[in-house]
N, C-alpha and C positions, 0 to 999 in steps of 0.2 A: 718493596715494590709498589705498595699503595701510596707512599709519599711522592713517587714520581709523577703520579697523575693528580696530586692534590691541587685543588683550585685555589688561586690566589685571591685574596680579598681585594675588591676594587678600591682604588685610591685616586685622589685628585692630583697627587704629585707624580711627575714623570720620572723616567729612569735616570739615575745618576750613577756614574762609575767612578771607582777610586783610581785616580790616575795622577800623573804629574801636573795635569792641567786643573783638575778640580781639587787636588789636595787630599789628605787623609779623610776618608768618610764621604767624599764627594761634596764640593762646595756648591750648593744649589743657588747661591745668590748671583753668580756671574756666569755659570755655564750649566749645561746638561749634556746628555749623550749626543744630541744632534748638533750642538755647537762646538764640541771638541773637534780637533783636526781629524780628517778622515784617515783611517788606518790604511796601510798599503794594500791589504787584501780586499778592502772595500772600494778601491778606486777602479771603477768599471768603465769609465768613459774613454773611448779611443778617439783618434783623429776623426774617423767617420762619424762618431757620435756628435762631436762638436760641429761638424759641417751640417749634419742633419738638424741639429738644434737651431742653427742660424737659418737654414732653409725653412724650417718650421716657423720661426719667428717672422721671417721676411714675407712669406706668402700669406697675406691677410688683407682684409678690406681696407684698413687704414693706409697701408702702403699703396694699394690700388687707387686711393682717393688723394694721394699727395698733390697731384697736379691741379686738382679742382680749384683751390683758392688762388693758385698762381695764375691760371688762365682767367680767373674772375677779376683779378686786379689789373688785367691788361697785358700780361706777359704772354709770349708765344709758347707753343709746345716745345720748341727747341730750347728756349730759356728754362722751362721747367725741367727738362731732362738734364741740362747742365747743372742746375741748382741741386737736384737730387744727387747726382754723381759727386759733386764737390762737397756737399754736406756730409755724405756718408764716408767719403775719404777722410774728412776731418774727424768725425766722431769715431771712426773705426780705429784710429790711433789711440784714443783714450780707452776704448773698449779693450784693445789688445794689451795696453800697459796695465790696466786694472785687472784684467783676466789673468795676466802672468803672475800677479801676487797670489791669487787663489791657487794657481798650479804649484807655486813654490811652497806655500805654507798650508794649503788644504783647509783653510779656515774660512768661514763666511764673512760677508761684508760687515755685519754689526760688530764682529770681534776685531777684524782688521782696522776698523775705524778708531778703536781705542788707542792705537799707536800714534795717530795724528791729533786726535781730539781729547784724549784722556778718557777715563772710564765713565765719568758723569758727563763730560762734554760730548761724548759720542751720541748721547741721547738726542742732541740737536739734529744730527744727521739721520739717526734711526727714525725718530718721530716724523721728520720731514718726508722720509720715503714711505713709511707705512701708511700715512694718510693718503698719499697719491696712489699707492698700489691698491688699497681697498676700494677707493673711489672708482678707479678705472676697471677693477674687476667687476663691479656692479654695472658700470656702463657697458662694458663689452659683453656681459651676460645678456643685457637688454638687446644689444645689436645681434647677438647670436640667436635670440628668440625671434627676431625679424626674419632671419633666414630659415629657421625651423617652420615658421608660418608659411613661407613660400613652398617648402617641401610638402607640408600637409595639404596645402591647397592644390598642389600638383597631383596628389593621390586622390583627394576628395574635394573636387571643386566647390561643393556646397559649404565647405568650411569658410569660404570667403564671405558668405552671407549668414554666418552664424549669428543669431540674435545677441545683441549686447545688453548685459545686465549691470554694467559698471558705469557710474556717472561719468559724463564726458569731461568733467573737471579733473578727473584723476589721470588723464593723459594716456589711457590704455583701454583697449576693448577686451571683451571676454575671450575672443580668439587670441588676442595678443598675450593675455595673461596665461592662457593654457600653453602657448608656445614658449613663453618665458620660463614657466615652471618645468617644461620638458627639457629645455636646454640646460637649465640650472641642475636638474636631476641627473642629466647625462654627464655632467662634470664631476659629480660627487665621487664615483669610484676612482677617478684619476687623482682627485685630491687626497684620497686615502693611500695612494701608492707612494713608495719611497722614491726619492729623486733618481736613484740609480736605475730604477725600472722605467722611469719616464722616458728614457732615451729610446725605448721601443715605440712609444707614441710619436716622438719626433721623427723617427725614421719612417714610419707609415705615412705621416703627414707630408714629409719631404718628398714622397713619391706620388701620392694621390693628388695633392693640391696643385703642384706644378703642371701635371697633365691637364687639369681643368683650365688653368690659366692659358696654357699654350693653345688648347682647343678653342678658347674664346678669342684669342688673338688671330687664329686662322679664320674663324668665323667672321671676325671684324673685317678682314681684307677681302675674303671671298664674297661677302654680302654687299660690299661696296665696289665691286669690280676691280679690286686691287689698289684702290686709291686710299683707303682708310677713312674716308669721309671728310666732313667739313673741317674738323679741328686739325687734321693732318695735311690739308691742302697746301700747295706751294704758295698760296697767297696769304696763309695764316701767319701774320706777323704781329709783333707787339704793338699795342695801341697806345702806349705811353712812351715818353722819352724824357731825356734830360734828368733833372733831379728826381722827378717822380719815378722814373725807371730805376734809378739807383736805389732808392728807398724800397721800392717794391721787390727788387732783387734781394737786397739784404734782409728784409723782413721775412721773405719766404725761406731764405737760407737758414735764418735763425729758427724759424718754425719747424723745419725738417729736423734739425739737430735736436730741438726741444722734445720732439716726439720720441727720441731714443735716449734722452738724458737718463731715464731710469735704468736702461740696460748698460749704460756706461758706468753706472755706479754698482749695479748688482751682479756684474759678470762673475766675481769670485764665488757667488752662491752656487754657480754651476761648474766653473772651472776647477773648483776644489775636488771634484769627483774624477778629474782627468788623470790618467796614467801615462799620457803622452808627454813628450818633451815640451818644455815651456816655449821653445822656439816656434812651435806650431801656432801659438797665439798670433804671430805676425801674419798668418794666413788671412786673417780678417781684413787686413788693409787692402789687398787687391780684390778679395772676394766680395765684401759687402757692397762697395760701390757698383759693381757689375750686376749683382743679383737685384738690389733694390731699384736700380735704374731700369732694368728690364721689366720689373713688375709695374713700375710707374708708367712705362710706355704701354704695357698691356692695358692698363686702366684708361689711358688717353684714347687708345685705338678702339677699344670696345665701347666706350662712351660716345666717341665720334660716330661709330657705326650705328649705335642706338639712335642718335640724333638724325642720321640720314635715313634709317629704315622706319622709325616710328614717330619721328618728329618731336621727340621728348629727350631733353638733356638729363640723363640719369647717371650721376656719379656714384650713387649708392648701388653696389652690384646686386643687392637683393631686389631693388626696384627695377633694375635693368632686366634681370632674369625673369621677373614676373611678367614682362612684356612678351616673352617668347611664346609662340603658339604650341610648340611641342611640349607636352606634359612630362615626358621622360627626361628631356634635356633640362627642364626646370628642376626636376627632383634631384638629378645627379649633380648639377651645378650647385644647387642649394646645399646638398650634402657636403660638397667640397669646401664651400665657404663656412659651413657650420664646423667642420673639422678644423678649418683654419682658425676660426674664432676660439675654439676649444684649446688648441695648442698654444696660441699666443696669450690667452688668458692665464694659463699656467706658467708659461716661461717668463712672462713679463710682469705678472701681477700676483697671483696667489702664493707662489713659492717665495717671492720677495717679501710679501706681507708676513708669511709664516716665519721666516728667519728673523724678521724684526720683532714680531710678537714674542718669539722664543727668547730673544735677547732682553726684552723688556720684562718678561715674566718667566725666567728660566725654571723656576720651581714647579710651575704648573702647565707650561706650554712647550710642546715640542713641535717639530715641523708638521706632523700629521694633524695635531690639534689646531695649530695655527692656520692651516689651509681650510679646515672645516669651519673654524671660527670666521674666517674671511668670507666663506660662502654664506653663512648665516647673516652676517652683517650686510650682505648685498641686499637682502630683503628690507632691512631697516632703512637703507638709503633710498628706497623707492626710486630706482634709476629712471623708470618710465616717466615719472613726473618731472624729474630734472630735465630729461630730454625734451619734454613737451612744453615746459613753461619757464623753468629757471635759467633763462639765458645768461644772466649776469654770473650766476654761480658756475655754470658750465665754462664760461670764459675765464673765470677765476682759476678753475682747476686746470684748464688747458694751458694757461700762462704760468702755472705753478712750477713748471720746470726751471724757471729762473733761479730757484733755490737749489736744484739738483746739480746745475752746471758747476757752481763753485765747490760743491761737495766732491764731485768727481775730480776736479782739478786739484783740490787739497790732497786727496788720496794719492794721486799720481806724483805730485811734487814731493810729498812727504817721504814716500818710499824710495823713489828713484833719485832724488836729489838730497833731501835733508838727511835721511838715514842711510844714504849710500847703498841701497838695495839690501839692507840687513835689518831684520826684525828679530827680537827675542820672542819666539812663539810662546814659550811657557809664561813669560812675563805678561803676555796679553790676557791671561786668565787670572792674574793675581793683582788685586786693586792697589796694593802697597808696593808695587814694582816700579821700575824706571818710567813706566807710562802713567804714573800717578799725577805728575806735573804739580799744579797748584790745587790741592784739595780735589783732585780728580778731574780738573779742567785745564786744558791747554789754551790759555788766553790768546796765543798766537793764531791758532786755528779759528777761534771765534772772530778775531779781528780780520783775518783773511776772508772769512765767510762774508762778513758785513761789507768789506770793500768790494768783493765780487758781486754781491747782490745790489748794492746801491745804484750803480749806473743803469740797471735794468728796471728799477722801480717806476720811472715815468711810464714806460711802455706797459708794465704790469698794471698800473693804476688805470691807464687808458683802456686796456682790454676789458677791465671790469666795468668801467663807467666811461663810455666814449664822450660823454658830455664834458668831462674834465679836460681842459686844455693843458697839455704838458710840454709843449714846445713845437718848433717849426718842423721837426722831423716827421711827426705824425700828420701835420697839416699838409705836408708835401705829398703824402701818400693818399690823401683823401681827394682823389681826382674824380671827375665826372664819369660815371659808368652808365649813363642813360642809354648809350648805344648798345649796351650789353644786357638788355633787359632780361634775358633768359638766365643770367647768372645771379647768384646771391651777392649782395653787397658785402665786401669783406671788411674786416677790422685789422688794421695794420699796427704793428708794435714798433716802438722806438728802437 
């Protein structure tokens, strides 16, 4: 009886199970319990869970602000709406195809990547994604801290005048640091949760946040007499034409797709928990364009109302909310956007990084440890300083999605075309199997990756350093914006 309650000695190594995937004794070099395919009894996600996941991921500040850069470079709100709808129709096909692989084999992206890249070659895709995921986790935590600051100020207005004891060169105030810490701390319990249980967070968010967005849309039209304000007026038309218009349209289209390049790659990390038919993955194709287009329209309408009511063009929802006179409205809207930031930070960033870290160090890292490690690294990255001063680095990471596009395409074509929709799932866990290729590397995938990245390099280089001239495509997009002084000058990619 006493042995039943005997405490186990703590160990740095994570749990490994003896199975067909790990081999006798559990092979800790290429897998652990969290990387193994999900057992039938552990598949908890239903169709409703998947819908809630996407509603959770869609309703966030980034989607709200999609149209900002488009209107800034001279496009109309109708152009912006059309671009968002077209871009998400395109990327939803990739998301559905890669998500289907996760439903069929219940393995995460880092494991499935071995089939197309080889065991060692898959590290190219894994490392590319983990860097981006950890970076954006830190940045989104900083953005979440901004919303928390709005909430605290709504309760205690004196918080806005809290004395600052942090040097201005650090890019953050004492109030901002407190808000960042509180939001970071609020995330920790959810990072500790198993992905199966996270579906409850996504369900709650998919109910609370849309209510807030719809309420803000109603406010936008009521406060402007039903017109929606300046940006939605009948006279609001594109201020560019010809070649400049074409390049502006295409660069915005690429930017929207790039924002969800990560999700197009990591969908198997979530779909592996699904117990629904693989056919339900096609639901994303009609659903995502509608949902994301609606949210982008909400952002345009609310920003337009803010410009009409307060004379200030605030695309950042936290800044817009802070202008409201009603403290209760500021608090509850801030809470909704904080919940939105929390949900998307887990769905798009922390869980992706955790799966990648587990694949890189399966002996010592599982999903729970990977997520907590990602949270600790967020402090090391000092995101508030990046947002305040490191413009070139932020541009570099924003354009980093040019590497994820080819990775997603390789996964799709390898499974659906090259391997004719058939993987040997056991072989994905054994390095000397059919997926060994040439010393663990599939040179064909590496070549395809380089071919896919090369055409995007001019735009990537220009986004990091606009002083470097890379061709006429960029120059065509650098039109005069002097008439749009209220907007930030954009950077267009080739």
